[in-house]
FILO-676152 format. One record per residue: x, y, z of N, C-alpha, C in turn. Coordinates in pm, whole numbers, plus 32768, in hexadecimal, padded with zeros to 4 digits. Layout:
<nodes>
XYZXYZXYZ...
</nodes>
This chain:
<nodes>
726B535D697972EB537C69BC731D54066993730F54246910733B54A768DE72EB5516691E726754FB6934721255626972723E557C6A01726655106A487293551F6AD2731355726AD7737155546A7C73EF55A06A7773D556326A567377564A69FB735656D469D5731F57216A4C72C956DD6A9A728F571D6B1172FD573F6B77735A56DF6B8873C956F66BE6741D576D6BBA743E57726B36749057DF6B02744A58656B1573C858696AF4737B58E56B027373590F6B94736158AC6BED735958CA6C7C73DE59046CAF744D58C36C7E74D258F26CA674EB59806C7674C6599B6BF974D95A216BC274875A886C0E740D5A616C3273B75ABF6C7B73EF5ADB6D06742D5A716D43746B5A856DC774E35AE36DBD75315AD36D4E75A65B276D3D75805BB96D26750B5BCE6CEA74E15C576CCF748D5C916D40746E5C3E6DA474225C6F6E1674795CD36E63744B5D4E6E76749E5DB16EBC74B25D8C6F4F75275DB26F83754B5D96700E753E5E15706075005E0B70D274F15E7E712C75705E91717F75A25F0C718076175F2E71D175FF5FB4721576505FCE727B7643604E72C2767C60C2727076F660AD723C773B611771F3777660DE717377686128710677A86104708877FF617A705B78816160704F78DD61C3701678F461996F8678BC61E36F2978B361B26E9F790D61FF6E3F794261B56DDF798761F16D6D7A0E622C6D8B7A48620C6DFE7ACC62426E1F7B3C61EB6DEA7BB462216DEC7C2B61D56DC67C5B618A6E427C4E61076E3F7C6860B46EB57CFD60956EC27D3660BC6F347DBD60946F5C7DAC60416FDB7DC35FC06FD37D9C5F6870417E035F5A70B17E765F9C70A47EDC5F97710D7F4A5F3170F47F3D5EE1708C7FA15E7B706E80135EAF70177FFC5F206FD5805C5F536F7480425F226EE87FDC5ECC6ED87FB65E9C6E537F725F0B6E057F645EF66D827F2A5F5D6D2A7E9F5F836D587E8060026D487DFC60356D6D7D99601C6CFD7D18602C6D1C7CAE601B6CBA7C3460696CE87BDA60856C8B7B5D60CA6CAD7AFA60636CE17AC1607D6D557A64601C6D8E7A1560576E0179E05FFE6E55798860266EC279B15FE46F45799560296FB179A95FF1703779245FFA708178F65F8670B378785F8270FF78975F647191784F5FA871EA78655F9C727A77E35F7472BF77EB5F127318777C5EEF737077AD5EF4740077655F3D7454778C5F4D74E0781B5F8374E878775F3B752A79005F6C753879615F2974D8792A5EE47474797C5E887424796E5EA4738F79DB5E8E734679D65E9372B4798D5E16728379235E2A723878D25DBB720579025D8E717B792B5DEF712879505DCD709E79B45E34706A7A135E03701A7A6F5E596FD07A7C5E1F6F447A5F5E6E6EDF7A6B5E3D6E577A195E8E6DF579FC5E516D8179B85E9B6D1679215E876D1478EF5E2B6D64785F5E166D6B781A5E956D9D77A75EB56D6177625F316D8876CF5F1B6DA776AA5E9E6DC1761C5E806DD675FC5E856E6B75F35F006EA175DA5F146F2F75695F786F4575235F656FB174C75FCB6FE475035FFB70687529607C706F757160B070E3751F611A712C752C611971AF74EF618471FE7534620971E475B6620271C37603627A71A37661625A7131766462AF70CD76BE629D705B77196316704E779A62FC703F77FC63667028783563536F9C782563B86F48785D63B56EC278F063DA6EC9794663786EB279D7638D6EBD7A1863986E3379CC63BA6DCE7A0363C66D467A7764296D437AE563FC6D097B5B64516D017BAB64596D817B7D64176DE97BC064186E6B7C0263906E847C5D638E6EE27C9C63116F0D7C5962E06F8C7C3E625E6F907C06621D70067C7161BD703B7C9661CF70B87D04618070F07CE46158717F7D3160FB71B87D2660E372487D50616072957D25616B73127D5161DA73667DE661D3737F7E256247738D7EB5624F73A17ED9623774337F53620674487F8261E574CE7FF6624174F37FE662877561804F62DE759780A3628B75F68119626375C9816C6207761781AC6244769381AB62C7769E81DD63077717818C63857732812E6379778D80D963E977B480F1640B784780EF648C786480F064BA78EF806564F079137FFF64B178DA7F7964E778E47F2A64C179607F61647079B97F0E64417A287ED464B67A787F2765107AA77EF7657F7AFA7EA365E27AAC7ECB66007A317E7C665F79E27DF4662479BD7DEF65A279A87D6E656279887D1565577A037D4F654E7A797CFF65517AF37CB965D97B017CF966417ACF7CBF66C77AD57C5966DE7A667C7566A779F07C1C66B9797C7C2D664079227BCA65E879217BD5656878DC7BC0656D78467BAA65E1780D7B9165E8777C7C0A65C277287C8265E177597CFD65BC77127D0665F976877CDD667576787CCE66AF75F37D5166BE75A77DBF66DE75EB7E3C66EF75A17E66666E755B7E4765FC75947E63657C75547DF0654C74FD7D75655C752E7D00652C74E57CF6656D745C7D1665ED74547D10663473D47D81660C73767DD865B373A47E3D6578734D7E1E64E5732E7DAF64B273667D8A6428734B7DB763C573B47DEF63F374237E1D6398748C7DA5636174D97D9F62DD74E87D35629C75367D6A624B75AB7DEF624475BC7E2A61FD762E7EA3624976617E9E627076E07F0D62B477247F55624D777C7FD96245776D802961E577B98087622F7817807B6215789980CC625778FF813E61FA792B81946230798681F161D879CD828461EB79B382AF62607981833F6276796E8382628F79F583B462267A3183FA62327AB0839D62357B288338628B7B2382D362907B8C824C626E7B5081F4623A7BA4816E62137B76810762467BDA808762457BB5801F62787C0F801962337C97804C61BF7CA2804E61767D1F80B061037D1280D060BF7D81809A60D77E0880DD614F7E49809661897EAA80CC61F87EF7809261F57F8480DE622F7FE180B4622F806C80E161B280B480CF61B2813780F5613F8189808960D3818180B36059816980535FEC815480015FCF81D180325FF882447FE95FDF82C27F99605882F07F8660B982967F3F613282BE7EC6614A82647E7661AC828C7DFE61CD823F7E1D621681BD7E98624981AE7EB8629581357EF3623F80C67EFB61BB80DB7F36616480767EDA61567FFE7F1361657F877ECA61517F097F1B60F17EB47EE260817E907F28601F7E3E7F2C604E7DAC7F7E600B7D5D7F85602B7CCE7EFB60217C8E7EB75FB07CA47E345F9B7C677DCD60007C947DD060237D157D7160867D497D87610F7D0A7E0561347CF67E2361B67CB97DF061BC7C297E0261517BDF7DD3614D7B557D3B614C7B4E7CFD60FF7BA67C6A60FA7BA87C2E61807BD07C7661CA7C257C46624D7C507C3A62AB7BD87C9D62A97B7F7C9762FD7B077C2762D07AAB7C19624D7A987BAE62197A437B2662457A787B1262397AFA7A91625B7B367A7762F17B367AE163427B327ACE63D37B327A9764057AAD7AA563B17A467A7363D579C27AE1640879687B0463B979047B6E63DE78A77B4563B3781A7B63640677B87B3763EA772F7B91638976E57C0F637E770E7C69631C76D07C7A62A5772D7CA6623776F57CCE61C577497D5261E6778F7D6E619D77F97DE861B378467E2B612D78657EAF612F786B7EFD60B978937F7C60EC78D47FC460957919803E60C4795A809E60537978811D607279688187602179A3818E60417A3881C85FE77A8581E860017B11827060467B15827760BC7B5282F561057B57835A60C47BB383D160AA7B7F8439606D7BD2846260CA7C448462614E7C2A848161AC7C95841361AD7CFF8397619D7CD4832761957D338338611E7D8F836160AD7D58837A60357DA883E9604F7E0D8454608F7DDF84C760AB7E3684A0610B7EA7845361727E85842861D27EEA83D4618D7F568380612E7F2C832C60E77F8C837F609F7FF683F3606B7FD08442601A802C84BC6062806584FB60B88014857B60F1803B85736188804D850C61C58015850462568018856262937FB385A463007FD885FA63497F7B868E63377F9C86AE62CC7FE3873962B380088787627D7F90880462AB7F85885B62807F1788B0620C7F47887461947F4488BC611B7F6E887D60A07F2E88C260327F3B88925FB37F0688235F7B7F6087C15F3B7F2487555EFE7F72878A5E857FBF87595E728039877B5DFC8087872E5D83805187575D098074870B5C93804886785C978071865B5CC580E985CF5CCE811485825D3680C485C35DA780A885825E0E805885695DDC7FC985C75D917F9385B45D5A7F0C853D5CFC7F09852F5CAA7F7084BE5C4E7F74843A5C9B7F7B84365D047FCB83BD5D577FD383A15D997F4C84095DC67F0983F85E067E8783C35DA37E2083F45D277E2683C05CC07DCC832B5CAB7DE483025CAD7E6182745C9A7E81821E5D0E7E5182555D887E57820D5DFC7E2181F75DE97D8B825E5DB97D4682515DA27CB681E95D377C9981ED5CCA7CE4818C5C5E7CD080FD5C927CDB80E15CDE7D45805A5D107D5A80305D6F7CEA808A5DC97CC480685E297C5B80505DE37BD5809E5D7E7BB880895D337B3B80015CF17B3B7FD95CB87BAD7F565C787BB67EE55CDF7BB67F075D5D7BD57EA45DC87BD07E9F5E0D7B487EF25DDF7AEA7EE65E127A617F595E647A2D7FC95E6C7A73803C5EB57A3F806F5E7379BF809F5EC7796280D65E9478E4815E5E5378F981A85E85795B822E5E53797582765EB679CE82FB5EBD79C1834E5F167A1183805F8A79BA8370600579EC83A3607B79A8840B60C079FF848260D379C984EB61167A178510619B79D8854461F57A2B8577627679FB85FB628D7A428667626779FE86E862587A40874162D27A33870663407A0F875263BD7A05872F641A7A7986C863F27AC8869764447B3686A563FA7BBB86B764487C2786B1640F7CAE861E64017CD685F963977D22864F632B7D52865862B47CF3861F62C27C7A861F62507C1E86AA62207BFD8709627F7BEF878F62547BC887E0621A7C3B87A8621A7CB587EA61D87D2587DF613F7D1B8786610F7CC68778607F7CB187E5604F7C5288285FE27C77888C5FAB7C1B884B5F487BBB889C5F167B6088685EBB7AF9882C5E3D7B36886C5E067B9C883A5D8B7BDB87AD5D9F7C1487975E117C5287135E2E7C8A86A95E327C1D86CA5E727BAE866B5E7D7B3F86515DF67AFE86B85DA27AF986A75D1A7AC486475CCB7B1C86575CD57B9F86015C897BFA856F5CB47BEE85575D357BE784CD5D647BD784955D397B5084EA5D3E7AE984BD5D197A6284A05C847A5684E95C327A9F84CE5BA27A9E84415B857AD084165BCE7B37838E5BBA7B6A83295BE87B0183405C5D7AC782E55C8F7A5F82DE5C2D79EB83515BF779C283565B99795383035B1B796F83065AED79EC82BC5A737A1082255A877A0581F95B067A00816B5B2479EE814D5B59796181A95B40790581945B6D787B81AE5C01786781F95C4078C3820F5CCF78BD82855CF8786882965D7C785D83005DB9780D83585E13786483CF5E33782F84275E95786F84375F0B7810842E5F847845843D5FFD77F4848E6061784484E960A97802854760F978508571617B780D856F61E6785E85BE625E783E864C623A786386A2622E7800872961FB78158775624B787D87DA620B78B7882862497922887862C178EE888F62C6786F88D86337783588AD634677A388A363C37774887B63DB76EA88E0643376A08953644876DC89B8649976968A366446767B8AA8646976B38B24642576888B2F639776BC8ADC636F77208ADD62E677528A63629777248A2662C276B989A96284768C89BD61F276628A3161D1762A8A48614875FC8A4760E776728A8B610B76E08A8A60B277548A0060AD779489B2611877868929611777B988D160B7776A88E560B476E7889D6053769488C85FC576B889495FB376D0897A5F2F76F989345EFF7778891C5F5B77D588D75F347851884A5F04783388025F4C77DD877B5F2077B9877D5E97777887DD5E7E771F87E65DFC76DD88075D8E7742885C5DAD77A2887D5D4C780B88025D28785D87B45D8C788187395D7378CF86DA5D1D787F86C95D3D77FF866F5CF077A9869A5C5E77A1871C5C487794874F5BC0778687455B73780887745BAF787687775B6778F686EA5B4E792D868E5BAA791486055B9B794885A95B5878E385DD5B3C786B858B5AFF7801850A5B4F77EC851B5BCE77CB84A95C2977C584B65C84774B84495CA17705844E5D07769B84705D8E76D984C15DDD769484EE5E5E76CD84DF5ECD766684BC5F41769884A85FB5764084F3602E7679852B607E761D857060F97642850D616C763C84FD61B276AD84AA622A76AE84EC6299765C849D62DE760C84C5635375BC8558634C7591857162EF753785F662D874FF8636635B74D286B26373750086F963EC74D8878C63E474FE87DD643774BF8863645774EF886764EE750188776519757E886B65A675A088F065EF759988E966707579895966CD757789AF66B874FA89CC672474B78A08672174318A8466C874248AE066C874858B56667274758B3565DC746E8ABA65B874938A95652A74998A316501742C8A09655D73D789A4653D737289CF64C873198A5264C072FC8A83645772A38A7463CC72E08A6163C473638A56634273A689D362F9738889716342735088F1630073328903628A72D5895B6295727289726225721589A461AA725F89FA61BD72C08A2C614B730F89BE610F736489686164739C88F6613273EA889B60DE7392887C6111731C882460C972BF88616042729B88E16041727B89235FC4725589215F5F72C889365F91734189375F3873B688AE5EFA73CC88445F4A73C187BD5F1673D3879A5EB3736587BC5ED472EA87995E7B727B87E65DF8728288605DFC72B088AC5D7F72C5886B5D2A733188415D69739C87FC5D207408877B5CE273D687315D2C738686B45CF7734E86D15C7E72F487395C8772A4875D5C18724C87865B9D729D87B95BB4731687E45B45736D87745B1273C686FB5B4373B186885B0A73F686515B59746B86935BC67492865C5C1974FE85EA5C6E74C685825C7F7519850C5CCA74EC851B5D5B751B85635DAA74CA85855E3374EE853E5E94749084FD5EF974C984B95F60747B84D65FE774BC849C6050748584AE60D674BC8435612A749A842C619F74DB83C8620274B5840B628B74B083C462EF747D83FF6374746C839263DD746683B8645B7480836364CB745D83A3651373E78354655E739D837E658B731883B5661A73188409663A737B844266C0738784D666B773AC8526671C738685B5671973A785D56759742E8571676474858587679B750B854167437570857D673575E6854266E67651850A674576BB84CD670E7721849A6761778E84A36714781084E06753787184E9671A78F8850D678D79568528676E79D3854E67D67A3185E167FC7A20860B685E7A6E869968807A7186EC680D7AA886A767A67AD986EB67297AFF873466EB7A88871367177A0F875B66E7799987EE670C799A8813677379E888A1679779F288D067987A84887D67637ADE88A067587B6C88C666C77B89893E66AA7BB98964661E7BD4890D65E07C4188F4655F7C358899651D7C9388D665067D1C895B65127D29899664FC7DAE896465657E12894365DB7DE0891666457E3B888266387E5D883B65DF7E1687AA65D77E23877A656F7E8887D4652B7EC987AE64C37F28875664FB7F9786EE64AF7FBA869764D680288617651C8001860365327F81858A65767F5585A1660A7F3E853C664E7F07854C66D77ED6857A67397F428537673C7FB4855C679F801985E867868050860B6706805C869066E4808E86FC6716802F86E767037FAC8751672F7F51875167C57F3B86DE68057F4A86DE68977F44872A68D27FBA871468988030875F68C480A787F468A9809788146837805E88A16811804C88E868757FEF88A068A67F8A88DE69017F2A88FF698A7F6688D269A57FDD88F06A24802089776A20806789B169AA80788A2D699B80C48AA669BF806C8AFF6A14809F8B706A43804D8BC769D380148BE6696C80648C3E690280338BF968B07FC58B76689C7FD28B2968547F6C8B2268A77EEC8B0B69297EFA8AFB69807E868B7969827E2F8BEE69807E6E8C6A69817E218C7569087DC58C5968937DFC8C5C68187DAB8BEC68197D448B7768497D6D8B02684C7D168B1868A77C9E8B4F691F7CB58B69697C7C488BC7693E7BE18C2C68F77C128C8B68B77BB88C4668507B5E8BEC67FF7B9A8BA567997B4D8B4567D97AE98B0168447B128AA268867AB78AEC68C67A428B6169037A5E8BAF693E79F08BD468D679888BF1685D79B68C1067F079588B9767CF79028B2167CC793F8AA567B278F48A8C6821788E8AA0689D78B98A84691078628AE8691C77EF8B5A68D877FA8BBA68DB778B8B83689477108B23683777268AE267F376B68A52682276A28A156857770B898B68887705898D691D772789A6697476C589B96A0276E089406A41772689576A9C778388E96ADD77CA888C6B2C776E88BE6B5176F8886A6B96769587FE6B3A765D88126AB7766A87B56A557632875F6A11769C87566A4E771386FE6A1C777D86966A877799861A6A6C777485AC6ACC778085556AA777F785426B03785484F16AE878CC845C6B0278AE84076A9F78CE83796AAC78AD83196A93792183476A54798E82EA6A3279FA83246A487A8482DC6A977AD6830B6AB87B5C82A36A937BC582D16A887C3F82796A6B7CB0823A6AEC7CE582886B567CE9825A6BD47D2182366C377CB381C46C797CC381946CD57C5D81F46D4A7C4882306D7A7CB6828E6DEA7CA983066DC47C5383346D487C6283A36D187C0F83796D097B7E82FF6CD57B6A82CB6CC47AE382BF6D4B7A9D828B6DAD7AE582796E327AAA82FE6E6F7A7C83666E507AC383E86E8E7AA6843C6E407A4284356DB87A4884966D6979FC845A6D0E799083D96CF9799383A06C9C792F83B96CCF78A183E76C76784C84066C9B77C184956CCD77AF84E46CD1781B85716CF6781385C86C7A7806863B6C8A77C586A06C2177C986F26C32784A873B6BCB786C87956BD378E087FC6C4278CA882D6C4F785088906CB8783388556D42784D87D86D57782387986DD97837877F6DF478CB87516D8E791387376D9F79A287B86DBA79EF88236D7479C988A36D887A0C88D66E1679F788C96E48797D88F36ED2796088A06F3679B0881D6F1E79B687C56F777A0187EA6F7A7A9588116F077AC9882E6EF97B5888BF6F1D7B7A89136F2D7B1489A06F497B2E89E86ED17B6789C26E587B3C89FD6DDC7B6D8A336D8A7AF98A886D297B1B8AB16CC87AB58A3A6C6C7A9B8A356C297A2889C66BCE7A0B89B46B637A768A246B2A7AAA8A166AC07B0E89E06AF77B928A0A6B707BB689D36BAF7C2E893D6BCB7C1D89196BFD7BA8888D6C1C7B8E88366B9F7B9788656B307B6088186AB37B6387FC6A897BF288636A867C4488536A5A7CCF87FB6ABB7D1E88146B3B7D1087C96B9D7D5E87376BA77D31871D6B987CB186926B997C8086436B257CBB86816AAF7CBF863E6A397CF9861F6A527D8D86806A887DD5866B6AA37E6485FA6B087E7885F96B717E2885956BDB7E3785096BAC7E1185016B557DAD847C6B267D82844C6AAE7DD184A96A657E12848369ED7E5B8456697D7E018485697E7D84846069147D2584D368FD7CC584C468977C73852E68797C12852868D47B9884BF69227B8784A869807B1884A669377A91843369317A55842468EC79D58464693C796484AF68F7791084F9693A78A484E968ED78208506693477B5851268F5773185A568FC770A85DD688976E4866A687E76BE8674686A762786AF68C975E386C668BB7553874968707541873D67EB753987B46797754887C2672B74DD87696729747A876C66BF7416876B66FA738A878266A57325878666D4729B870B66A4724F86DE66F871F4866C66D5719F868F665F7145870C6657711A873865E570C8872465627113874565607194873364E671E386A064C771FA864C652E720885BC65177215858A64CB719B85B164F77124858664B470A885BC642570A28636641470CB8674638F70C88627632D712085FD635C719685B3630671F3852762E671BE84E76348718084616330714A846262C170E284D062B1709D84D8624C703384F361BF7067850C61B270E98529612E712284A760DF7138849A60677104841D601B710F83FE5FEA719C845F5FF171F8844C5FC072828437603272E6841260A872B383FB611C7308836961487302832A6156737782A2618D738082AB621D73B4823B625673DF823962E673FC81FC630574848226637774BB81F463A3753D81ED643B754281B0646F75AC81B264FF75C3821165257633822764CA7693827764E8770B82446568774D81BF65727756818265ED778980FC65CF77C880C7663078108040662678437FDA663177D37F5D661477F47EF1662377927E99669677C17E8E66FE776F7E4F677B77987DD1679877487D7067D6778A7CF267F677477CD0688A774D7CEC68CC77BC7CC9695977CC7D4269AF77A97D4469E4772E7DB86A3377037DA76AC777247D3D6AE877707D2E6B72779E7D836B8C781A7DB56B1F78577E096B2E78CF7E916B6778AA7ED06BA9790A7F4F6BEC78F27FC26B8C79127FF06B4678AC80636AEE78BE80AA6ADC783981256AAC784081736A8D77C9819D69FB77D4819F69B7776681CF692D77648219691576E0824E68A076D2828F687876558223686075EB82386889756E81D16873750781B367E174EC820A6787751981F066F87504816F66CB75478142671475AF80C566F275F1804E67027595805A675975337FEA677874DA7FFF674A744A807A671B742980926702739B80E2668973748112663873D3817265D073B0813D656B734B80BD65477355808564DE72FF80546517727A8012658B72807FE965CD7203806265F171AF80CF660F71F0814A663371A9818065BE7157816F65457189819864CF713D814D64CA70B880C964D970C1807364C4704C8074653A6FEC808065B47022807F662A6FCD8108664B6F968163666F6FED81E8669B6FC38239662C6F82824065B86FC582A065536F99826864EF6F3481E564D96F3581AA647E6ED2817C64CD6E57811D65296E6B80E365716DF8814765D16DB7818866256E0881DA66906DCF826566616DA682A666136DFB832F65EB6DDD833A655F6DA482CB65126DA982C8648A6D71833C64346DA5835764456E2683C563FC6E6583A263686E738326634A6E9A82F162C26E9F826562C56E66822F624F6E4881A862486E0F813F62596E7C80C7627A6E52805962856EB1803E61FF6EF4804361936EA7802C610D6EE0809060EE6F4F810F610F6F36817760F26F988168614B7014814861CA6FFE81366224706F80C461F570C9805561CE708D7FE261A270DC8001611E7123804B60C570E280756049712680C1606A71A6811860CB719E816E60EB721081296146727680B361767255806061BF72B57FF7616672F77FE460EC72C27F72609A72EC7F97600A730C7F995FB572A67FAF5F2672BC80355F0572F8809D5F4872C981255F2D72FA81345F4B738F810D5FC373C081175FD9745180B95F8174A280445F5D746B7FEA5F0374B3802D5E7C74CA80725E4B746380BC5DCD7471812C5DDB74D781725E4C74D481E05E61753481AE5E6875C381355E9875D680FB5E9F765C80C55E18768A80B15DBC762D807D5D3876507FE95D3B76737F9F5D9E763E7F0F5DA5765A7EC35D6475E77E515D2C76087E035CE375A67D8C5D3675747D665D1A74F87CE95D4F74BE7CE85DE774B17D5D5E2274A27D665EB274857DD95EC974247DD65F3A73E27E435F5F73897E2B5F4072F67DC25EF472D87DA35ED0724E7D0E5EE172327CED5EF971B37C615EF571897C405E6671617C0A5E1A71C07BE85D8F71A97B665D6F71F07B115D1C71B47A965CF371FA7AB75CB3727F7A6D5CDA72E67A835CA5736B7AE25CF873C07B2A5D5573817B825DAE73CC7B315E2474027B645E60746D7B1F5ED574A47B1E5F46743E7AB05F8E743A7A9C5FF473D47ADC607873FD7B60607C73F77BAD60F874037BD0612173747B8A618473407B8F61A272B17B9F6238729C7BF1625C72397C0B62E972197BEA630271867BA86373716C7B8F63A270E37BD6642970D57C35643370777C7C64B170657C9064D16FD27CA365516FB77CB865816F2F7D4E65866F137D8165336EB87E12652F6EA17E4965AF6E647DF265FF6E257E1E667C6DEA7E2366EE6E507DD966DF6EBD7DCF674C6F1E7E1A67326FA07E3666B36FBF7E72669670437EF866DD70507F07672270C07F7E677670D27F8C679E7165800867A57192802367DC7217802E6874720C7FF068BA726A7FF1694B726B804A698472D980686932733E80B4696273B181446983738A817869EF73C182036A1673AC82466A2C743582C86A3B7435830D6A5674B382E56ADF74EB82C66B3E7491829D6BC274BD820C6BC374EA81B56B7774A481276B7074C480FB6ADD74C5811A6A96753381006A067537806E69DF754D801C6A3875857F936A1375AA7F346A2175337F4C69CE74CE7EF969CE74567EDA693E742F7E59691D74287E30689674057E53687673747E7467F9735C7E8867C972D37E0267CB72897E0867CA72047D8F67CA71B27D91675171557D1A672E71247D0F66C370C17CCE664470F17CCE662D71757C8865B871AD7BF665E171C37B9B659671867B0E65BF71877AB8656D71E67ACA64EA71E67A77649372397ACF642D727F7AB3641872FF7AFD63B4734E7A9A636473A17AA862E1739D7A59628673EF7AB6623F74517A8B623574CE7AD361EA75347A736184756F7A96610575617A3E6099758E79B160A8755479AB60D074D5792C60D9748D78DD615774A8790E61AF74FF78C8622B7521790E62A074DD78C262F4749B78FE63657456792363D274BA79A463F274BE79D56459751A79FB64DA74D27A1164CF744F7A2B654573FD79D2653C7382798565A67368792B65AC72F5793E663272B07967662E7232798566AA71ED79F066FA72367A5166B372717AC166EC72BD7A98672873437A196716736B79E9674B73EA79D166DB744E79EF66F574CC79DA669175347945667B754A791F65FD755D789265DA7569785E65D775F878B865EA7659788F65E076E5788B6552771A78C464F476CF78C6646876F7794E64437733794A63E6779479C563BB77DA79C7632377E579D962DD777479D2624A77757A586204778A7AC2625177A87B46621577B57B4D61AC78227B9F6147780B7BAD60D778687C3E60C1788D7C52608678FF7CD66059792D7CF85FDA78E07D565FE578837D815F7478317DF05F2B787B7DD95EAD78987E335E6278F17E955E0A78A57F075DF378E47F6F5DA278A97F525D0D78AF7FAE5CBF78767F995C2F78667F8F5BE578EA7FC95C1B79557FC85BD379D47F4F5BED7A2B7EF05C3979F77E7D5C607A487E2E5BE87A7A7E0B5BEC7AFB7DB75B867B387D445BCC7B7F7CC75BB37B587C555BFB7B927C4E5BF47C2A7C825B8C7C657C7A5B7D7CF67CD35BDF7D407D2C5C247CF57D885C837D347D665D137D15
</nodes>
């Protein structure tokens, strides 16, 4: 009997020491698994598109081995607000995000890639078709999207500033149902812009109820981010409660200096709601300046009917008088010296005004700031992209320390920096800035906590399965970066600079970044929400 037991023990030991064949072994790195738990030195093994092993075992035979000694190995980062759909259709490498460790781009702030066009015509593109089109075009990161509430409204109502009829509401509910079954994460609203802000709270509740019934989420650019921010938060909490849906605040902020102190009240309100059982979270970018069009100081009442309609409307003398008055009120809190113009439709306008503030352009033109804003929009035929220096660095730090806040870029994803354009530096540095400036240099939060809020935490908020953590059986979205070198290089003066320090990135088990260089691979997939049904 003893001989039999000895044979069994020896056989078991030999089996345990038998090496395991894997496709990729990332060895000797400091493992951060996305949970926020303590890190440790270990190995990550990958087979096909899946994580096979995470831990201290090292008995593997690998087709490819990456020595991660002294480096951090983590799940891929999640960009909770990306405007990368169109830029990725042009160039799927996604280098501005990939070089920061981002492996999932999430779209849908107010508008989404689909549906668009008339449903009874040849130009109709459903939500699912639009997302699949990007996947099939070849993209190096994964992609996901909320269904834009404004997109739904445009499909049924267009750009009219009015309440939806009962029939229109029913059609809108059906649009939501179909998109949820096609993989939408939930409903995304942007209530500071037309026509999104033409929707009232009841309309948003009804759309969110449908999303909730399919396991979806609600996420919103609040209706106001300055002196009415508290009531805007109240609206989000009301929608979450009435629709029984998890809700997230897009790029949490209180804008314009007179309102900076309101952030504490916003935080207290959210934390009270969380304590009372509402599932409320937020995301942010790591800069004290925002970026949007001159629509940031143009009231939405003038924007009814779409861009050309409101540009034409702004030419009318009676409209201009009222409009100038409203813009002057906006500029009393958002000085024209702090609005930097960076993006134009017409090259002649770009050549003359790009890189100027509104104050500088107004002086050059011999106009008041409000006149310059309106006339510049008319002349360019666009909303003119701007950077607004409207937030405080103290508040940025305060938000980073909140455990219920994840991160975003609120920008496109760019690869060819030889092109002549200007953008906000957040497109190239928002995530690296968390790990370099705020974790390593300022020690504002721990590396474990930062990685949790870049990976597992947003994955849970999105309601997606098998991503966001380093766990066996999860998809192999994996990042290897140097904690001593990771840093954002982009500045407001020179934004087109890639971050440094991220060395290797795997998406669905395929290496897309090797030694910080793109590998020419495009394994990104359309990551679908909880309500996805293959038949749709």
